[in-house]
C-alpha positions in Angstrom: 0.0 0.0 0.0 1.8 3.1 -1.2 1.6 6.3 0.8 0.1 9.3 -0.9 2.0 11.8 1.3 5.4 12.2 2.9 5.7 10.8 6.4 6.8 13.3 9.1 9.0 12.3 12.0 6.8 11.8 15.0 9.4 13.1 17.5 10.3 16.2 15.4 6.6 16.9 14.9 6.2 17.2 18.7 8.7 20.0 18.6 7.0 21.7 15.6 9.7 20.6 13.2 8.8 19.0 9.9 11.4 16.3 9.1 10.8 13.6 6.6 10.7 10.2 8.2 12.7 7.3 6.8 11.9 4.5 9.2 9.1 3.4 11.5 9.8 1.8 15.0 7.8 -1.3 15.4 8.1 -1.1 19.2 7.3 2.6 19.8 4.8 3.0 16.9 6.5 6.2 15.7 8.1 7.5 12.5 11.7 8.5 12.7 13.9 10.9 10.6 17.6 10.2 10.0 18.8 12.1 13.1 16.1 10.7 15.4 16.8 7.2 14.2 20.5 7.6 15.1 19.5 8.8 18.6 16.9 6.0 18.8 19.6 3.4 18.1 22.0 4.8 20.6 19.4 5.1 23.4 19.7 2.3 26.0 15.9 2.0 26.2 15.4 1.6 22.5 18.6 0.4 20.9 17.2 -3.2 20.7 14.0 -2.0 19.0 13.4 -3.2 15.4 12.6 -0.6 12.7 11.4 -0.8 9.1 11.5 1.5 6.1 8.5 3.7 5.7 8.0 2.4 2.2 7.8 -1.1 3.6 5.5 0.1 6.4 3.0 1.4 3.9 3.0 -2.0 2.1 1.2 -3.5 5.1 -2.5 -4.2 4.7 -4.8 -1.4 6.0 -6.1 -3.3 9.0 -2.5 -3.9 10.2 -1.7 -0.2 9.9 -4.5 0.4 12.3 -3.1 -2.0 15.0 -0.8 -0.8 17.7 1.4 -2.0 20.5 -0.4 0.2 22.9 -3.9 0.0 24.4 -6.4 2.3 22.8 -8.3 2.8 26.0 -5.4 3.6 28.4 -2.5 4.4 26.0 -0.3 1.9 27.8 1.8 -0.8 26.3 0.3 -4.2 26.0 2.0 -6.5 28.5 -0.4 -9.5 29.1 -2.6 -11.7 27.0 -6.1 -12.9 28.3 -6.8 -16.3 26.8 -10.5 -16.2 28.0 -11.2 -13.0 26.0 -8.6 -13.7 23.3 -7.1 -10.2 23.5 -3.9 -8.4 24.6 -4.2 -6.3 27.8 -2.3 -3.4 29.4 -1.9 -3.2 33.2 -5.0 -0.9 33.5 -7.1 -3.4 31.5 -6.3 -6.0 34.2 -7.7 -3.8 36.9 -10.8 -2.7 34.9 -12.0 -5.6 32.8 -10.0 -8.7 33.6 -10.0 -8.9 37.4 -11.7 -12.3 37.4 -9.9 -13.8 34.4 -7.8 -16.8 35.4 -5.7 -17.3 32.3 -3.4 -14.2 31.9 0.0 -14.8 30.4 2.9 -12.5 29.5 2.3 -11.2 25.9 6.0 -11.8 25.1 5.5 -15.5 25.8 2.6 -15.7 23.4 4.3 -13.7 20.7 7.8 -15.3 21.0 8.8 -16.7 17.7 5.1 -16.5 16.5 6.1 -15.9 12.9 8.0 -19.2 12.9 5.2 -21.1 14.7 3.1 -23.8 13.1 0.1 -21.4 12.9 1.7 -19.4 10.0 2.4 -22.2 7.5 -1.0 -23.7 8.4 -2.8 -20.5 7.5 -0.7 -20.2 4.4 -1.8 -23.6 3.3 -5.4 -22.8 4.1 -5.3 -19.8 1.9 -3.7 -21.7 -0.9 -6.3 -24.5 -0.6 -9.1 -22.0 -0.6 -7.8 -20.3 -3.6 -7.5 -23.6 -5.5 -11.0 -24.6 -4.4 -12.5 -21.3 -5.7 -10.6 -21.8 -9.0 -12.1 -25.3 -9.4 -15.6 -24.1 -8.5 -15.4 -21.2 -11.0 -14.1 -23.5 -13.7 -17.0 -26.0 -13.0 -19.6 -23.2 -13.1 -18.3 -21.7 -16.3 -18.2 -25.1 -17.9 -21.8 -25.5 -16.9 -22.8 -22.3 -18.6 -21.1 -23.5 -21.8 -22.8 -26.9 -21.5 -26.3 -25.5 -21.1 -25.7 -23.1 -24.0 -24.8 -26.1 -26.2 -27.9 -27.9 -24.9 -29.9 -24.9 -25.8 -28.6 -24.9 -29.4 -29.3 -28.6 -29.7 -32.8 -28.0 -28.4 -33.4 -25.3 -31.0 -32.1 -27.6 -33.7 -34.4 -30.4 -32.5 -37.4 -28.1 -32.6 -36.6 -26.7 -36.1 -36.0 -30.2 -37.5 -39.4 -31.3 -36.2 -41.1 -28.2 -37.5 -40.1 -29.0 -41.2 -42.5 -32.0 -41.0 -45.4 -29.8 -39.9 -47.5 -27.0 -41.5 -48.2 -23.5 -40.5 -50.6 -24.8 -37.8 -47.5 -25.4 -35.6 -46.0 -22.0 -36.1 -47.8 -20.8 -33.0 -46.8 -23.9 -31.0 -43.2 -23.5 -32.2 -43.1 -19.9 -30.9 -44.5 -20.9 -27.6 -41.9 -23.7 -27.0 -39.0 -21.5 -28.1 -40.2 -18.8 -25.7 -40.4 -21.4 -23.0 -36.9 -22.7 -23.8 -35.5 -19.2 -23.9 -37.2 -18.4 -20.5 -35.8 -21.5 -18.9 -32.4 -21.0 -20.2 -32.4 -17.3 -19.3 -33.4 -18.0 -15.8 -30.7 -20.7 -15.4 -28.0 -18.6 -17.1 -28.9 -15.5 -15.0 -28.8 -17.5 -11.8 -25.5 -19.1 -12.7 -23.9 -15.9 -13.8 -24.9 -14.2 -10.6 -23.4 -17.2 -8.7 -20.2 -16.9 -10.8 -20.0 -13.2 -10.0 -20.5 -13.8 -6.3 -17.9 -16.6 -6.3 -15.4 -14.5 -8.3 -15.7 -11.7 -5.7 -14.9 -14.2 -2.9 -12.1 -15.7 -4.9 -10.6 -12.2 -5.5 -10.9 -11.5 -1.8 -8.9 -14.7 -1.0 -6.3 -13.7 -3.6 -6.0 -10.3 -2.0 -5.6 -11.9 1.5 -2.8 -14.0 0.0 -0.9 -10.9 -1.0 -1.6 -9.3 2.4 -0.5 -12.5 4.1 2.8 -12.5 2.2 3.5 -8.8 3.1 2.4 -9.3 6.7 4.8 -12.2 7.3 7.7 -10.1 5.8 7.1 -6.8 7.4 4.6 -6.8 10.2 5.4 -6.9 13.9 4.6 -10.0 16.1 1.5 -8.3 17.5 0.4 -7.2 14.0 1.0 -10.7 12.7 -1.0 -12.2 15.5 -3.9 -9.8 15.1 -3.6 -10.0 11.3 -3.8 -13.8 11.3 -7.0 -13.6 13.3 -8.5 -11.2 10.9 -7.5 -13.3 7.9 -8.7 -16.4 9.6 -12.2 -14.9 10.2 -12.5 -14.2 6.4 -11.1 -17.6 5.5 -13.6 -19.3 7.9 -16.4 -17.4 6.2 -15.1 -18.4 2.8 -15.0 -22.0 3.9 -18.5 -21.8 5.2 -19.6 -20.3 1.8 -18.0 -23.2 -0.1 -19.6 -25.8 2.2 -23.0 -24.2 1.8 -22.5 -24.0 -2.0 -21.6 -27.7 -2.2 -24.7 -28.7 -0.2 -27.1 -26.4 -2.0 -29.1 -27.0 -5.2 -27.3 -24.2 -6.9 -24.3 -26.5 -7.4 -26.3 -29.3 -9.0 -25.7 -30.2 -12.7 -28.7 -29.2 -14.9 -29.7 -30.4 -18.3 -32.0 -28.6 -20.8 -33.6 -30.8 -23.4 -36.6 -30.8 -25.6 -38.9 -33.8 -25.8 -41.0 -33.6 -29.0 -44.4 -35.2 -29.0 -45.3 -34.0 -32.5 -44.4 -36.5 -35.2 -47.9 -37.9 -35.9 -51.2 -36.8 -37.3 -51.5 -33.0 -37.3 -55.0 -32.8 -35.9 -53.9 -34.9 -32.8 -51.1 -32.4 -31.9 -52.0 -30.2 -28.9 -48.5 -28.9 -28.2 -45.0 -28.7 -29.8 -43.4 -30.4 -26.8 -42.2 -29.3 -23.4 -38.9 -28.2 -21.8 -37.5 -30.2 -18.9 -34.6 -29.3 -16.7 -33.0 -32.2 -14.9 -30.8 -31.7 -11.9 -28.3 -34.3 -10.7 -26.0 -34.2 -7.7 -22.5 -33.2 -8.5 -19.8 -34.8 -6.4 -17.3 -32.1 -5.8 -14.4 -32.2 -3.3 -13.1 -28.8 -2.3 -10.1 -28.0 -0.2 -11.8 -26.0 2.5 -8.9 -26.0 5.0 -9.4 -26.2 8.8 -12.8 -25.4 10.4 -12.9 -22.8 13.2 -9.3 -21.7 12.4 -9.3 -18.9 15.0 -9.4 -21.4 17.8 -6.2 -23.1 16.5 -3.7 -20.4 17.1 -2.8 -21.8 20.5 -2.1 -25.5 20.2 -4.2 -27.8 22.5 -2.6 -30.4 24.7 -3.1 -33.9 23.3 -0.1 -35.9 24.6 0.9 -36.7 28.1 4.4 -35.2 27.4 2.8 -31.8 26.9 1.2 -31.6 30.3 3.0 -28.9 32.3 1.0 -27.5 35.2 1.8 -23.8 36.0 1.3 -22.4 39.5 -1.5 -19.7 39.7 -2.0 -19.2 43.4 -1.1 -20.6 46.8 -3.6 -20.9 49.7 -2.1 -20.4 53.1 -4.0 -21.2 56.3 -4.7 -18.3 58.7 -2.5 -18.2 61.8 -3.7 -20.6 64.5 -5.9 -22.7 62.2 -5.3 -26.2 60.8 -6.6 -27.2 57.4 -7.8 -30.7 56.6 -5.7 -31.7 53.6 -7.6 -35.0 52.7 -10.5 -33.3 50.9 -10.9 -30.3 48.6 -13.0 -29.4 45.6 -13.3 -26.6 43.0 -16.8 -25.2 42.3 -17.9 -24.2 38.8 -17.3 -20.5 39.6 -13.6 -21.3 40.5 -14.0 -20.9 44.3 -12.7 -23.6 46.6 -14.3 -25.9 49.2 -12.2 -27.3 52.1 -12.6 -28.4 55.7 -11.1 -27.3 59.0 -9.4 -30.3 60.6 -10.6 -29.9 64.2 -13.9 -27.9 63.8 -15.5 -30.2 61.1 -16.5 -27.0 59.3 -16.7 -26.5 55.6 -15.1 -23.3 54.4 -14.9 -21.5 51.1 -11.9 -19.8 49.6 -11.5 -17.5 46.6 -9.4 -18.8 43.7 -6.7 -16.3 44.6 -6.2 -18.2 47.9 -8.0 -15.8 50.2 -10.6 -16.9 52.7 -14.3 -16.1 51.8 -16.5 -17.5 54.5 -17.3 -20.5 56.7 -20.4 -22.3 55.3 -21.5 -24.8 58.0 -20.3 -27.2 60.7 -21.0 -31.0 60.8 -21.4 -33.3 63.8 -19.1 -36.0 62.3 -15.7 -35.6 60.7 -16.1 -35.3 56.9 -14.3 -37.8 54.7 -14.9 -36.6 51.1 -17.1 -34.3 49.1 -18.0 -33.7 45.5 -19.9 -31.1 43.4 -23.2 -32.5 42.1 -25.1 -29.8 40.3 -27.0 -26.5 40.9 -24.8 -25.3 43.9 -25.2 -28.7 45.5 -22.4 -30.7 47.0 -22.4 -34.2 48.5 -20.5 -35.0 51.7 -19.5 -38.4 53.2 -18.2 -38.9 56.8 -15.8 -41.2 58.7 -17.6 -44.1 60.2 -21.1 -42.7 59.3 -23.7 -44.5 57.1 -25.1 -41.3 55.6 -24.6 -38.9 52.7 -25.5 -35.2 53.0 -26.6 -33.0 50.1 -25.8 -29.3 50.9 -26.6 -26.1 49.0 -23.5 -24.0 49.3 -25.2 -20.9 47.8 -28.0 -20.8 50.3 -25.9 -22.5 53.0 -28.5 -25.1 54.0 -28.9 -28.8 54.3 -31.0 -30.2 51.4 -31.2 -33.9 52.2 -29.8 -36.7 54.3 -29.5 -40.0 52.5 -29.2 -43.2 54.6 -26.4 -45.5 53.3 -26.3 -49.3 53.8 -22.5 -49.1 54.5 -19.9 -46.5 55.6 -19.4 -44.0 52.8 -15.8 -43.0 51.7 -14.9 -41.6 48.4 -17.7 -39.8 46.5 -18.0 -38.5 42.9 -20.8 -37.3 40.7 -21.6 -36.3 37.1 -24.9 -34.5 37.9 -27.0 -37.6 37.1 -25.6 -40.1 39.5 -23.6 -40.1 42.7 -21.0 -42.8 43.1 -19.8 -43.7 46.6 -17.1 -46.2 47.5 -17.3 -48.6 50.5 -13.7 -49.7 50.8 -14.3 -51.9 53.9 -17.1 -53.8 52.2 -15.5 -53.8 48.7 -18.5 -52.2 47.1 -19.4 -49.2 45.1 -22.9 -47.7 45.4 -24.4 -45.8 42.4 -27.2 -43.5 43.4 -29.5 -42.4 40.6 -30.5 -38.8 41.4 -33.6 -38.7 39.2 -35.2 -41.9 40.4 -33.4 -42.0 43.8 -32.6 -45.7 43.2 -29.5 -47.5 44.5 -27.3 -50.0 42.6 -24.3 -51.8 44.0 -21.2 -53.0 42.2 -19.5 -55.8 44.1 -15.9 -56.8 44.7 -14.5 -53.3 44.1 -12.2 -52.0 46.8 -11.0 -48.4 46.2 -10.6 -45.4 48.5 -10.9 -42.1 46.7 -12.8 -42.1 43.4 -13.4 -39.9 40.3 -16.1 -40.3 37.6 -15.6 -39.3 34.0 -17.3 -40.3 30.7 -19.0 -43.4 32.3 -15.8 -44.7 33.9 -15.0 -44.9 37.6 -11.3 -44.3 38.6 -10.1 -45.2 42.1 -7.0 -45.3 44.3 -6.1 -48.1 46.7 -3.8 -46.5 49.3 -2.4 -49.7 50.8 -1.9 -51.7 47.6 -0.2 -48.7 45.8 -2.6 -49.2 42.9 -5.0 -47.3 40.6 -8.0 -49.1 39.1 -10.5 -48.2 36.3 -14.0 -49.6 36.1 -16.9 -49.1 33.8 -20.1 -47.7 35.3 -21.5 -51.2 35.1 -18.7 -52.7 37.2 -16.4 -54.2 34.5 -12.7 -54.0 35.5 -11.0 -52.2 32.6 -7.4 -51.9 33.9 -5.2 -51.7 37.0 -1.9 -49.9 37.3 1.1 -50.3 39.7 4.3 -48.4 39.5 7.2 -47.5 41.8 6.2 -43.8 41.5 2.7 -44.6 42.9 3.3 -45.0 46.6 0.4 -44.4 49.0 -1.9 -42.9 46.3 -4.5 -40.7 47.9 -6.4 -38.3 45.7 -7.5 -38.9 42.1 -8.9 -36.6 39.4 -9.5 -36.7 35.6 -8.9 -33.7 33.2 -10.8 -32.7 30.1 -8.7 -34.9 27.9 -9.1 -38.1 30.0 -5.7 -38.0 31.7 -5.8 -39.3 35.3 -4.0 -37.3 38.0 -2.9 -39.1 41.2 -1.4 -37.7 44.4 1.5 -40.1 45.3 1.6 -39.1 48.9 4.6 -41.4 49.9 6.7 -40.0 47.0 5.7 -36.3 47.4 4.8 -36.1 43.7 1.8 -35.7 41.4 1.7 -38.3 38.5 -0.4 -38.4 35.4 -1.7 -41.6 33.8 -2.9 -42.0 30.2 -6.6 -42.8 29.8 -5.7 -46.4 29.0 -3.6 -46.9 32.2 -0.4 -47.7 30.3 1.7 -44.6 30.5 2.8 -42.7 33.6 4.6 -39.3 34.0 5.5 -37.2 37.0 4.4 -33.6 36.5 4.9 -32.0 40.0 7.4 -32.8 42.8 8.9 -31.4 46.0 10.6 -28.6 44.1 7.1 -27.4 43.2 6.1 -27.4 46.9 4.4 -30.8 46.8 4.8 -32.3 50.3 2.6 -35.2 51.3 -0.1 -34.4 48.7 -3.5 -35.7 49.6 -6.6 -34.3 47.8 -6.7 -33.3 44.1 -9.5 -31.9 42.0 -9.8 -30.5 38.5 -12.3 -28.0 37.0 -12.4 -29.1 33.4 -14.1 -25.9 32.2 -11.7 -23.5 33.8 -8.8 -25.9 33.3 -7.4 -25.4 36.8 -6.3 -28.0 39.4 -6.4 -27.8 43.2 -3.9 -29.8 45.3 -3.9 -29.9 49.1 -0.7 -30.8 50.9 0.9 -30.9 54.3 2.5 -27.4 54.4 4.3 -26.3 57.6 2.3 -29.1 59.4 -0.9 -27.2 59.2 -2.1 -27.8 55.7 -2.1 -25.7 52.5 -3.2 -25.8 48.9 -1.9 -25.0 45.5 -3.9 -23.9 42.4 -2.4 -24.8 39.1 -3.3 -24.1 35.4 -3.3 -27.2 33.3 
């Protein structure tokens, strides 16, 4: 994009001096003349900044020229990136709009080597595939126009050949059928030409985006490249949707114009010259439409066990004079935390930043385990007690007491059923919440449990083992390993990986969903000392681990 006027040095302009700029600083977002550029390179604060020629700057696409390294609302440099809102933030943005956002990362980490990341060649290939697809579609549509034109000529010839056998009586009928033929052809041709024009416009847009993409990857800053990619991906996603809709619509069907003559017999029996039929048949056409929902693919998702690297978000420290029960903890859907006081048998709620919110209620017996059920409801089991309590943590009230046939231990729920382990009796009870019916799975001895996608995962503290069962009681796999010593808590993440607190080894290990691969992801260097309870909020992608910290209990909140 060429500039229509001379660029003025931004720094000189502030001093009412008009000096022609020769470069543009990608870090400061300013134009620099020859003298200012020399000073800019000598300055300790800006000598590492990258610059580009003004002529190259004006080659960038318009939407990139409108981007900046500074926040438009606060005129502060972008420093962080909010994954929840998919936008860069300055320090004032954090205080105003992103106070409750959990996933804030340094922008430099997001943009580091972004041009050389996998997202760039992937988008380049998507653009090329889309362009090729549009070229193929246009060729097919134009061939269809030629074909129906030939079919029209053949139809006319058929009509005129037949007319030679008839007398003037059929002149009127001939005119009618030709008019009908012309009308049908005109409608088809008009519709197809309109479709061709519409498709050409989108193909030209993709071609322009290719040019913009090439220029962007050569001259744009990391921020501009990132934002530019998202803008381009929006357009390519729309183009992909257009091609998908075109393929599935009747507009893309092959059509055939033909004339069937019914007039080759006795003249007085002829009532019409024939009729025009348009047959449509499904055209099998495979286009290269690239990736769907491309904007979501800029940040790669974790698919392998080797890519699991929890990062510490916050640390929960117990107030002076209090002791936290480390055996049980849960994350609620809003990100707040539920734990218990060790001596007072009271359930307490913490903010996700590790600060105490409030005490909810106190129980007569010592709680053993709890889980979130649904609609602000949690279920609580107790040491040596044959009962299960359902508690509304929003209204802070007891909803229901459910009598159990055995002592309840580990408890888990998916909102439809509550699963309770009875380790002493080697049973698991499944409580159907809708029908309030009970079902028992026999010969299953586990302590803490987790429920995910119809599978029950459990730890056996004394046998140093982790087991997996189907919801019907079928034993799917068991896992023993030297790193699993005194396993206590267990949780499953959004990808089906199983996290276990190996209390005797002071580590957190992760198992693959098939129970065949193990990896240590946290250890003593991460503050893990006698880890007990563990819980994962799959929607927020955060993990809570309670440990024995300073002999009074504590908890760590990780991003996974």
